[in-house]
N, C-alpha and C positions, 0 to 999 in steps of 0.2 A: 504493500499500500504506500502511495506517495504522500509524504507529510506535507503539511501546510507550509513549512519553512522551505522545502524543496521547491514547491510551486512559486513561492515568492521570489526565490533566487532565480528561477527560470524566467520569470516575467522581467526581472532586471536585466537579464542577458539578452532579451529579444531585441531586434533592431527597432530603433525609435523613429525612423524616418516618417512612418505613417502618422506619428503624433505631431510632426512638424509641418503639416500641410500649409502651404502659403496662404496668406489672407490677401485677397485681391486689393483691398483698400490700402494695406501696408505696402504691397509691391508697387502700386501706382504712385503712392505718395513718395516713394524713394526714387522715382524716375524724374522728379520735377527739375526743370532747367530754368534758370533765370535768363530770359531772352535779352538780346538776340543770341541764339544758339545755332551753329552751323555744322552740317555734316555732309560728307560726300554720299552719293547714292548710285546704285544701279537698279534700273527698273525693267522688269520683263513683262510685256503685255501679251496676253493670249486673246486674239480677236477672231471670232468665228469666220469672218469672211477672208481672213489672211491665211495663207498656207503655212507660214512660219511665224514664230513669235517675234515681236518687235523688242529690241534691246536698246535701252536708253541709259545714258549716264550724265551725271552732273552734280549739282549741289543744292541742298535744301537749307533754307534759313528760316527758323522759327523766330518770330518777332515778339517783342515784350508785350504787345497788346493782343496777342493771340493770332495775328495774321501770319501769312506764309509766303515766301518767295521761293519758287522752284525754277532753277536754271538748268536747261538741257544744254550740254556742250557737245555730245555725240549722240547720234550721227548727224545732227544739225544743231543750230543754235536758236534757242527759244527761251524766253522768260515769262513765267506765269506769276502774277502777283495777286494774292487773295487778301483783301483787306478784312479787318476784324468784323466789319459790318456785312460781309458777304459779297462785295463787289469784286469782280474778276477782270483782270487785264492780261491779254496774251499778246506778246510782241515776238515776232519771228522774222528773221532776216529774209528780205525779199517779198514779204507779204504784208497785207494791211492789218493794222492793230485791231484786235477784237476785244469788245467789252460786253460783259453780261453779268448776271447774278447767279449765285449758287443754286437758286431755285431751278435753273435750267440745266444744272449738271449734278444730278443726284450722287453719282459715284465719287466725284471730286468733293462734294460737300460732306459726304459720309467719311471719307478719308480725312479731310481737314478736321472734322469734329473729333475723330478718334486720335489723330496725331496731336492736336492741341490739348485734348484732355489728358493724354498720356504724358507729354512733355510739360504740361502745366501741373502734373501730379494731382489732378482733380478727379477723384473717383466719383464724387457726387455728380459732376457734370456728365460723365460717361453713363452713370446709372439713370440719368434722366432720359437719355436717348436710346440706351441699349440695355438688354439684360446681359450681365457680365458673368462669365464662368472662368475659372482658372484651373490649370492643371500643372503638374510638375512639382518642383520644389524651389526654394529661394535662390539656388545657384543657377537653375535653368527652368524657366517657366513659360507658360503659354496662356494668353488671354483670348477668349472667344467672345466677340460682341455680336449680339443679334438685335437688329433694329426693332424698337418698340412701335414706331409709327408704321401703320399698315401700308400707306402709300409708298413709304421709302422701302419697305420690305419687298414690294413688288418690283423694285429696281435693284436693290442691293440686299442679298440674302444674309451675308455675314462678313465680318472682318476678324481676322486672326493676327494677333501680335505676339511674336516670340522674342525672348531676350534672356539675358543672364544677369543676375544680381540687380544692379541699378542702370542697366544699359539695354534699351530696345534694339533688336538687330534686324527685324523682319516684319513687314506689314503685308498681309495678304487680303486682297479684296475680291470677293466673289459676287458677280452680278447675276441677276435672275435670268438674263438672256443667255447665260453660258460663258460670257466674256469674263476674264479675270486678270488681275495684275498682282505682281509680287515686287515689293520694294525692299531692296537690301540696303541697309545703312551701316554706319560705323565700320567696323572691320570687314563685315560681310560685303560691303560695297566694293572691296578689292578682291573678292573671291574669284577664282578662275571658273568660268562657265564654259560649257560645251558650245559648239557653234549653233546648235539647235536645242537649247535646254527644254526639258519636259517639265510638266507640273510636278510629277513625282520627285524628280531630281531636286527641284527647288524646295518642295515640302520637306524632304529629308535634310537639306541644307539648313532650313529654318529651325527644324526641330532639334538638330544636333549642334547647331551653332558653328558648323565648319563647312 
């Protein structure tokens, strides 16, 4: 017969990782950046009408007021400026400047909301727009954001953010029409990609952080 003392010792020796499940609010709070904050990025877009994914690279700048500047340097040069109020300006070499609001760009708006909420360390802001689930542990975690607004959910089904400790590394946006994009930031922005990367390849990169 096993004694109570033996059971107690066995419990002490069991792995405790399951007891240290990360808290989403704590993880998000640790990601806060005081703008302006700048990071390099590589973006892979999967568009149904294109035979191969588009690969873009450049620089993202998160502004102190919650706005965003996204500069594409390859394969062309383009600057997208998103003001805190939702006004968008796109300037591209050799083309006319475009101006519109985020109401006309659901995927961009959803990404900006998630990006600003994460870099603002604002879990309450994210919880207003999304149901938030977290997996992994504090050293390597994954946030899944599901839109609360039904009209937005008809266009963007989910956003997944992967990172480690206090650094987000990957933003994945899945649209309802099947299109999707993967944004690699920080050190993953410099990761080597195959000439024709697959969604599975990028998913593994995001989840493993390598």
